[in-house]
C-alpha positions as CSV (number, residue, x, y, z in Angstrom):
1,M,106.4,53.4,96.2
2,S,107.8,55.9,98.2
3,H,110.6,57.5,98.0
4,Q,113.8,56.2,98.0
5,R,115.5,57.7,101.3
6,Y,119.6,56.2,100.6
7,P,121.7,55.0,97.4
8,S,122.5,50.9,97.7
9,H,125.0,50.5,99.1
10,D,126.9,49.5,95.9
11,A,126.7,53.1,94.8
12,A,130.2,53.2,94.7
13,A,131.3,50.4,92.5
14,K,130.1,52.3,89.5
15,E,129.4,49.0,87.8
16,P,125.4,48.8,87.0
17,H,123.9,45.5,88.5
18,S,122.3,42.8,86.5
19,V,119.4,42.5,88.5
20,S,117.0,45.8,89.0
21,L,114.1,46.4,91.7
22,K,111.2,47.6,91.7
23,V,108.8,48.2,94.5
24,L,105.1,49.0,93.8
25,R,102.8,49.3,96.5
26,L,99.5,46.8,96.5
27,S,96.4,49.0,96.7
28,R,92.8,48.6,95.7
29,P,91.6,50.8,93.0
30,S,88.7,53.4,93.2
31,L,85.0,54.4,92.4
32,V,84.8,55.9,89.6
33,T,80.8,58.7,89.7
34,Q,79.8,60.1,87.4
35,F,77.3,63.0,87.0
36,P,74.2,62.6,84.6
37,L,72.6,65.6,83.8
38,Q,69.1,66.2,82.1
39,S,68.9,67.5,78.2
40,P,68.9,71.1,77.9
41,L,66.0,73.2,79.2
42,S,64.5,74.0,75.4
43,E,64.5,70.0,74.7
44,L,62.4,69.5,77.9
45,S,60.3,73.0,77.2
46,S,59.1,71.3,73.8
47,A,58.7,67.7,74.1
48,S,54.8,66.4,75.8
49,A,54.6,66.3,79.3
50,G,55.5,64.0,81.5
51,A,57.8,62.3,78.6
52,R,61.3,60.7,80.0
53,Q,64.0,63.0,78.3
54,P,67.2,61.2,76.8
55,L,70.1,62.1,79.4
56,A,73.5,64.8,77.9
57,P,75.7,61.8,76.4
58,A,78.5,63.4,78.0
59,S,77.4,63.9,81.0
60,L,77.6,59.6,81.0
61,A,81.2,57.7,82.0
62,Y,79.5,55.5,78.2
63,S,77.6,57.1,75.6
64,P,74.2,55.8,75.7
65,A,73.7,56.3,72.3
66,P,75.2,53.6,69.5
67,I,78.8,54.2,68.6
68,H,78.9,53.7,64.9
69,N,82.2,52.8,62.8
70,N,82.5,55.4,59.6
71,G,78.7,55.5,59.2
72,D,77.7,52.6,58.4
73,H,77.0,50.2,61.2
74,P,77.3,50.3,64.7
75,T,79.9,48.9,66.7
76,A,78.3,48.7,69.7
77,T,74.1,49.0,71.2
78,I,72.2,50.5,74.0
79,A,73.0,47.1,75.6
80,D,76.6,47.8,75.7
81,T,76.7,51.3,77.4
82,N,75.8,53.2,80.0
83,P,72.8,55.2,80.2
84,A,71.4,54.4,83.1
85,P,71.7,57.7,85.6
86,F,73.2,56.3,88.6
87,V,76.3,57.8,90.4
88,L,79.0,55.1,90.3
89,S,80.0,53.9,86.8
90,P,80.8,50.8,85.6
91,I,84.6,51.6,85.8
92,V,87.4,51.5,88.6
93,N,90.4,53.9,88.4
94,L,93.9,52.0,89.6
95,P,95.9,53.8,92.2
96,P,97.4,56.9,90.5
97,S,99.7,57.5,93.6
98,F,101.7,55.8,96.6
99,G,98.6,56.9,98.9
100,S,98.4,57.3,102.2
101,A,98.9,54.6,104.3
102,Y,96.7,54.5,107.6
103,V,96.9,52.8,111.0
104,G,95.0,50.2,111.9
105,E,95.5,48.6,107.7
106,T,97.9,46.3,106.3
107,F,100.4,47.6,104.2
108,S,101.4,45.5,101.0
109,C,103.5,45.8,98.2
110,T,104.4,43.6,95.5
111,L,108.9,43.2,94.9
112,C,110.3,43.1,91.7
113,A,113.8,41.5,91.2
114,S,114.4,41.3,87.0
115,H,117.2,40.2,85.3
116,D,118.0,43.1,82.8
117,A,121.1,41.9,80.8
118,L,120.4,44.9,78.8
119,N,121.7,47.5,81.4
120,L,125.4,46.2,81.4
121,L,125.4,47.7,78.3
122,P,127.1,51.5,76.6
123,P,124.6,54.0,75.8
124,D,124.9,53.8,72.0
125,Q,124.4,49.6,72.1
126,D,120.6,48.2,72.4
127,E,121.4,44.9,72.1
128,L,124.0,42.2,73.2
129,S,127.0,41.1,70.5
130,P,129.3,38.0,70.6
131,S,132.1,39.0,72.0
132,D,130.5,40.2,75.0
133,P,130.6,37.8,78.2
134,A,127.4,36.0,78.7
135,R,126.2,36.5,82.4
136,S,124.1,34.0,84.3
137,I,122.5,34.6,87.4
138,R,121.9,32.6,89.7
139,D,120.6,32.6,93.4
140,V,118.4,35.2,93.2
141,R,117.3,35.9,96.8
142,I,114.8,38.6,98.1
143,K,115.0,39.9,102.1
144,A,112.7,42.9,103.7
145,E,112.5,44.2,106.3
146,M,110.5,47.6,108.0
147,K,111.7,49.8,110.5
148,T,108.9,51.1,112.9
149,P,109.0,54.9,114.5
150,G,109.0,53.3,118.1
151,A,111.4,54.8,120.2
152,G,113.8,51.6,120.3
153,A,111.5,49.0,118.5
154,P,113.5,46.6,116.5
155,V,113.6,46.4,112.8
156,T,110.8,43.4,111.9
157,Q,112.0,40.9,109.3
158,L,108.8,40.4,106.9
159,E,107.5,37.1,105.0
160,L,108.0,36.9,101.7
161,G,104.9,35.1,99.7
162,P,103.2,34.1,97.9
163,G,103.6,30.7,99.1
164,V,107.3,30.7,100.2
165,V,108.7,28.1,102.4
166,S,112.3,28.0,102.2
167,E,114.6,30.4,101.3
168,K,116.5,28.6,98.6
169,G,117.7,31.5,95.2
170,V,116.1,31.5,91.8
171,D,117.9,31.3,88.4
172,L,116.9,34.0,86.3
173,A,117.2,34.0,82.8
174,P,116.9,37.0,80.5
175,G,113.8,38.8,81.1
176,E,112.8,36.7,83.5
177,T,111.8,38.6,87.3
178,L,112.0,37.5,90.7
179,Q,108.4,38.5,92.2
180,R,107.5,38.8,95.6
181,I,105.2,39.9,98.3
182,V,105.0,41.4,101.8
183,D,102.3,42.6,104.0
184,F,102.8,44.3,107.4
185,D,100.2,45.9,109.5
186,L,100.5,49.5,110.3
187,K,100.3,50.4,113.9
188,E,101.7,53.4,114.4
189,E,101.9,56.7,113.3
190,G,105.2,58.3,111.7
191,N,108.0,57.5,109.3
192,H,108.3,53.4,108.4
193,V,111.4,52.2,106.3
194,L,111.1,49.8,104.5
195,A,114.2,48.2,103.7
196,V,115.2,45.3,100.8
197,T,118.2,43.7,100.3
198,V,118.8,41.4,96.6
199,S,121.4,39.4,96.3
200,Y,122.5,37.0,93.7
201,Y,125.2,34.9,92.4
202,E,126.3,36.6,88.7
203,A,128.5,34.2,87.0
204,T,130.4,34.5,83.5
205,D,133.0,31.5,81.5
206,V,135.5,32.2,83.5
207,S,134.8,33.7,86.9
208,G,131.9,34.8,89.2
209,R,131.1,37.1,92.2
210,T,128.8,37.3,95.1
211,R,126.2,40.8,94.6
212,T,124.3,42.3,97.3
213,F,122.5,46.0,97.0
214,R,120.8,47.0,99.5
215,K,117.8,50.3,98.9
216,L,115.4,51.6,102.1
217,Y,111.5,53.3,101.1
218,Q,110.3,55.6,103.4
219,F,106.8,56.0,103.8
220,I,104.9,57.8,106.4
221,C,101.9,56.4,108.4
222,K,98.6,58.4,108.9
223,A,95.7,58.1,112.1
224,S,92.7,56.6,110.5
225,L,90.3,56.9,113.9
226,I,90.5,59.7,116.6
227,V,89.5,57.2,120.2
228,R,88.3,59.7,122.7
229,T,87.1,57.3,125.9
230,K,85.0,58.8,129.1
231,A,84.5,56.2,131.7
232,G,82.4,56.8,135.2
233,P,80.8,54.6,138.4
234,L,77.1,53.2,137.8
235,S,75.5,51.8,141.2
236,V,76.3,48.5,141.9
237,G,73.8,46.1,141.1
238,R,71.1,43.5,142.4
239,E,74.4,41.2,143.6
240,G,76.5,43.8,144.8
241,Q,78.7,43.8,141.8
242,R,80.3,47.1,140.5
243,R,79.5,48.8,137.2
244,W,81.0,51.5,135.6
245,V,79.7,52.8,131.5
246,L,82.7,53.7,128.8
247,E,81.6,55.9,126.0
248,A,84.0,56.3,122.7
249,Q,83.9,58.6,120.4
250,L,85.2,57.3,117.3
251,E,86.1,60.0,114.6
252,N,86.8,59.3,111.2
253,C,90.0,61.5,110.4
254,G,91.1,59.7,107.3
255,E,90.4,60.7,103.7
256,D,88.3,58.3,102.5
257,A,84.6,56.7,104.0
258,M,84.3,54.4,105.8
259,R,81.8,51.8,107.6
260,L,82.6,50.3,111.3
261,E,82.0,47.0,111.3
262,R,82.2,46.1,115.0
263,V,83.4,47.4,118.6
264,V,84.2,45.1,121.3
265,M,85.6,45.0,124.6
266,D,88.8,42.6,125.3
267,L,87.9,42.5,129.4
268,E,90.2,41.7,132.5
269,E,89.8,38.6,134.3
270,G,86.3,38.9,136.2
271,L,84.5,41.2,133.8
272,G,81.5,41.2,131.6
273,Y,80.1,43.8,129.4
274,T,76.8,45.0,127.4
275,D,76.6,46.1,124.4
276,C,74.4,49.5,124.2
277,N,75.4,50.1,119.9
278,W,74.3,49.1,117.1
279,E,74.5,45.3,116.9
280,A,71.9,45.0,120.4
281,A,69.7,47.7,118.5
282,G,69.3,45.7,115.6
283,T,70.4,48.7,113.8
284,N,72.8,49.3,110.0
285,R,76.5,49.7,110.7
286,P,77.6,53.2,110.5
287,L,78.5,54.9,107.9
288,L,81.2,57.5,108.6
289,H,82.5,59.9,105.9
290,P,85.9,62.0,106.4
291,G,85.4,64.6,109.5
292,E,82.5,62.3,111.4
293,A,82.1,60.7,114.1
294,E,80.1,57.7,116.4
295,Q,79.2,57.5,119.4
296,V,79.4,53.9,121.2
297,C,78.2,53.0,124.9
298,F,79.5,49.9,127.0
299,V,78.0,48.5,130.9
300,V,80.9,47.4,131.9
301,E,80.4,45.1,135.0
302,E,81.9,42.2,137.7
303,K,80.6,38.7,137.1
304,V,78.1,37.2,138.9
305,G,78.9,33.2,140.0
306,G,75.8,30.9,139.7
307,D,75.4,31.7,143.7
308,G,74.6,35.1,143.0
309,R,78.2,36.0,144.6
310,V,80.6,38.3,142.7
311,Q,83.3,35.8,140.9
312,E,86.6,38.3,141.3
313,R,86.9,41.2,141.7
314,A,88.0,44.4,139.1
315,V,91.9,44.8,139.0
316,E,92.5,48.3,141.1
317,E,96.6,49.1,140.0
318,D,97.2,52.7,142.2
319,G,93.4,52.7,142.9
320,R,92.6,52.6,139.4
321,V,89.9,49.9,137.9
322,V,91.4,48.1,134.8
323,F,88.5,47.6,132.5
324,G,90.7,46.4,129.1
325,V,91.3,47.2,125.8
326,L,88.6,48.5,123.2
327,G,89.0,47.1,119.7
328,I,87.7,49.0,116.4
329,G,87.2,47.1,112.8
330,W,85.9,48.8,109.7
331,R,85.6,48.1,105.7
332,G,87.1,51.0,103.5
333,E,85.2,51.7,100.1
334,M,85.9,49.0,98.6
335,G,86.2,46.3,101.2
336,N,89.8,46.5,102.4
337,R,89.9,45.8,106.1
338,G,90.9,47.9,109.2
339,F,91.7,47.4,112.9
340,L,92.8,49.0,115.5
341,S,92.8,48.7,119.2
342,T,93.4,51.4,122.4
343,G,95.6,51.1,125.3
344,R,94.2,49.6,128.4
345,L,91.6,51.5,129.6
346,G,89.8,52.3,133.7
347,T,88.9,54.8,135.6
348,R,89.7,55.8,139.5
349,H,87.5,53.8,142.1
350,I,85.2,55.8,143.4
351,K,82.9,54.0,146.1
352,P,79.1,53.9,144.3
353,K,75.9,54.5,145.7
354,V,74.1,51.5,146.8
355,A,71.0,51.5,144.7
356,V,67.6,51.6,147.1
């Protein structure tokens, strides 16, 4: 998880807690690439023309030759290895660090509250002695909140999963862990603060007390897509309905490739649109590498009823025709989904030329 921002509220007590907290981000692994190389040129020149030469074993994620055990019998066969010269190997990398968080993605992390009885022991003692007071940990609860960067934005109470239907506490024996998962849809750029509060009842043979500590974790959310839009009027339709063209440029400003799944419009009442992009043309969905852009286009027009008349005029605010919002959905390299929507789009009302 990202760095802890502030110490816990109970830090002044100087007495260690019986329960420890670990916060880990849940991320998908990444593909591991390999760069297969042919055998040295000396071997290629001595081989017969047209013969396929073996790949250099050091260039593959797995050796293409049998692996011998003490020179006796092989412990792996060629079928168990990866001799194919494909750029992707059959292994994946776990995330080495917190990574980057992007607008449009779902931020997920696991919260683990563990009963660590050995935390209360002196440094020179590694196990409990009969004279140590027996502590039981009861009614362990976890709460999580997210503070977004918006000015005056309220703190969002996060729902805990999986399958948590009540806030009833859990009793933990030494070594046991209470684990919860939280999800949060990232919609804004800037600093986000995850606040996790752990409370529990610590009981001994003669007394008991309720203890609470709170930890804050800060991370930065970056933009994943840059959306640039442009709208202009078209000539009126056959039934006198007004029409406009809306263009949008979608630029991948993240660190990984993404495949656009859908680009749709959520229009105001009385408007309809025609999709002029890959779904209408029946082509493949665009793949955007970092820094690449895709141009999309829509024709927006007022709806016409069955009687050939315009049903309802487009909404106008301060001389500006309001269309609605543009929604963009995509998938990352490992299938993780992302979605974001723009603000309300529109254009200034300009009286269009009547089609002849």
